[in-house]
C-alpha positions in Angstrom: 0.0 0.0 0.0 2.9 2.4 0.8 4.3 1.6 -2.7 0.9 2.4 -4.2 0.7 5.7 -2.4 4.2 6.7 -3.5 3.4 5.7 -7.1 0.3 7.9 -7.0 2.5 10.8 -5.8 4.9 10.2 -8.7 7.6 12.2 -6.9 10.5 13.8 -8.9 13.9 14.3 -7.2 13.6 18.0 -7.1 10.0 18.1 -5.7 9.5 19.9 -2.4 7.3 17.7 -0.1 5.9 18.5 3.3 4.6 15.5 5.2 2.0 16.1 7.9 1.9 13.6 10.8 4.7 11.2 9.7 4.5 9.2 13.0 7.2 6.5 12.9 8.1 7.3 9.3 6.3 4.5 7.4 5.7 6.9 4.4 8.7 9.1 5.1 11.3 6.4 4.4 10.1 5.4 0.9 9.5 9.0 0.0 13.0 10.0 0.9 14.3 7.4 -1.5 12.7 9.4 -4.3 13.2 13.1 -3.3 16.3 15.0 -2.2 14.8 16.5 0.9 11.7 16.4 3.0 10.0 18.6 5.6 7.8 16.9 8.2 5.4 18.3 10.8 4.8 16.0 13.8 3.0 17.0 17.0 4.3 14.2 19.3 7.7 15.2 20.7 8.9 11.6 21.1 8.0 10.7 17.6 9.5 13.9 16.2 12.8 13.2 18.0 12.9 9.6 17.0 12.2 10.5 13.3 14.8 13.2 13.3 17.4 10.6 14.6 16.6 8.2 11.8 17.6 10.5 8.9 20.4 13.0 8.4 19.3 16.7 8.7 20.1 17.5 5.1 17.5 14.9 4.1 14.8 15.5 6.7 13.8 18.5 8.7 11.2 17.7 11.5 9.1 20.5 12.9 7.5 19.6 16.2 4.3 21.5 15.9 0.5 21.3 15.6 -0.4 21.3 11.9 -3.7 23.0 12.8 -1.8 26.0 13.9 1.2 25.7 11.6 1.9 28.6 9.1 2.5 26.8 5.8 3.2 30.2 4.1 6.7 29.9 5.6 7.5 27.4 2.8 8.2 28.4 -0.8 5.2 28.2 -3.2 4.9 25.0 -5.2 5.1 22.7 -2.2 3.4 19.3 -2.3 1.6 18.3 0.9 1.2 14.7 1.9 0.2 12.7 4.9 -2.0 10.3 6.8 -4.2 13.0 8.5 -5.4 12.3 12.1 -9.0 11.3 11.7 -10.2 13.2 14.8 -9.1 16.6 13.4 -9.2 15.9 9.7 -12.1 18.3 8.9 -10.7 21.4 10.7 -7.3 20.6 9.4 -8.6 20.5 5.8 -10.2 23.9 6.3 -6.9 25.2 7.6 -4.9 23.8 4.7 -7.3 25.2 2.2 -6.1 28.6 3.1 -2.9 27.9 1.4 -4.4 26.6 -1.9 -2.6 29.2 -4.0 0.8 28.2 -2.6 0.7 24.5 -3.1 1.2 22.3 -6.2 -1.0 19.6 -4.9 -2.1 17.7 -1.7 -2.4 13.9 -1.2 -3.9 12.7 2.0 -5.1 9.5 3.5 -8.3 10.1 5.4 -11.3 8.3 6.8 -13.3 7.1 3.8 -16.4 8.9 5.0 -14.5 12.2 5.0 -13.2 11.6 1.4 -16.7 10.9 0.3 -17.9 14.2 1.7 -15.0 16.0 0.0 -15.8 14.8 -3.5 -19.6 14.6 -3.1 -21.8 16.1 -5.8 -24.7 18.5 -5.1 -28.1 17.0 -4.0 -26.4 13.9 -2.5 -26.5 13.0 1.2 -22.7 13.4 1.7 -22.7 16.9 0.1 -22.2 19.7 2.6 -20.1 22.7 3.7 -16.8 20.8 3.4 -17.7 19.7 -0.1 -18.5 23.3 -1.3 -15.6 25.0 0.5 -12.9 22.6 -0.9 -14.4 22.2 -4.4 -14.4 26.0 -4.7 -10.6 25.9 -4.5 -9.5 22.4 -5.6 -10.1 19.7 -8.2 -10.4 16.6 -6.2 -10.3 12.9 -6.9 -10.6 9.9 -4.7 -7.7 7.7 -5.8 -8.3 4.4 -4.0 -9.6 2.8 -0.8 -7.3 1.6 1.9 -8.6 -1.4 3.9 -8.3 -1.5 7.6 -6.0 -4.6 7.2 -3.3 -2.2 5.9 -2.8 -0.8 9.4 -1.5 -2.3 12.6 -3.6 -2.4 14.7 -6.5 -2.4 12.2 -8.9 0.6 12.8 -12.7 0.2 12.8 -13.1 2.4 9.7 -12.1 2.2 6.1 -9.7 4.8 4.7 -9.1 6.4 1.2 -6.4 8.4 -0.5 -7.5 11.7 -2.1 -5.7 14.0 -4.5 -6.4 17.8 -4.3 -5.1 20.1 -7.1 -5.7 23.9 -6.8 -8.0 25.4 -9.4 -6.6 28.1 -11.7 -9.6 30.2 -10.9 -10.8 29.8 -7.3 -14.3 30.7 -6.4 -14.8 33.5 -3.8 -17.2 32.0 -1.2 -18.4 33.7 2.0 -17.6 31.0 4.6 -20.1 32.6 7.1 -22.8 32.3 4.5 -21.9 28.7 3.8 -21.9 27.9 7.5 -25.3 29.5 8.0 -26.7 27.7 4.9 -25.7 24.2 6.0 -26.7 24.7 9.6 -30.2 24.8 8.2 -29.8 22.4 5.3 -33.4 21.1 5.6 -34.9 24.6 5.1 -35.4 26.3 1.8 -32.9 28.9 0.9 -35.5 31.6 1.4 -35.7 30.7 5.1 -32.1 29.6 5.6 -30.5 32.7 4.2 -32.6 35.8 4.7 -30.8 38.9 3.3 -29.9 37.4 0.0 -30.9 38.9 -3.3 -31.8 35.5 -4.9 -33.1 37.1 -8.1 -29.8 39.0 -8.7 -27.9 35.8 -8.1 -30.2 33.8 -10.5 -30.9 31.3 -7.8 -34.3 29.7 -7.0 -35.0 30.5 -3.3 -37.2 27.4 -3.1 -34.1 25.1 -3.4 -32.3 23.8 -0.3 -28.7 24.4 0.6 -27.6 21.0 -0.5 -28.9 21.6 -4.1 -26.5 24.4 -4.9 -23.1 24.0 -6.6 -20.0 25.8 -5.5 -20.5 28.2 -8.5 -24.0 28.9 -7.1 -22.6 29.7 -3.7 -20.1 32.1 -5.2 -22.9 34.0 -6.9 -24.8 34.1 -3.6 -21.8 35.4 -1.8 -21.7 38.3 -4.2 -25.3 39.2 -3.4 -25.2 38.7 0.3 -25.9 41.4 2.9 -25.4 39.0 5.9 
């Protein structure tokens, strides 16, 4: 499975990778065989120290830090983010990483399958929600493959999947407050969920529900909001 993930990354020697949550270095080691240098962000001090001791500093730099608070703008544009994201903080971490969409070349993450399904969900489907819209406004995303629980030791109780995220050339401007308000009332019609919107100017039917709108629709609503 590690080989399959590295193949999906197709790393070139000169690529600049930043690995989030390397743990004991299961992915770090095969990745360092392909690239000249790697940066890693690890929250656990013991794991960070152990990982730094395994590889020479000119090959691997380990930042002992919380990825949820880490400023990825400190790295040069064109970085490639990769990692097995902690499932308990995956959603807020994805929102945080999306802020750096214009500075990355791509992102490849292993996540809980349910989260990946939400990320790539189409409008008017049960999995479609705020996460879907917010990420699809900035990235082209593709679920690459599933990862069975048997690939882990010990096996988790959930299935996982690997997703690819590539920044869009033209990213949609979406009001996150509007988006949050819409999906907190997803069973209501837009007319009732989002008072203060000029739906006519946006060309949107106010009788639809929040889950029926595409990211492009939400961009138009954001331009006609007085929330």
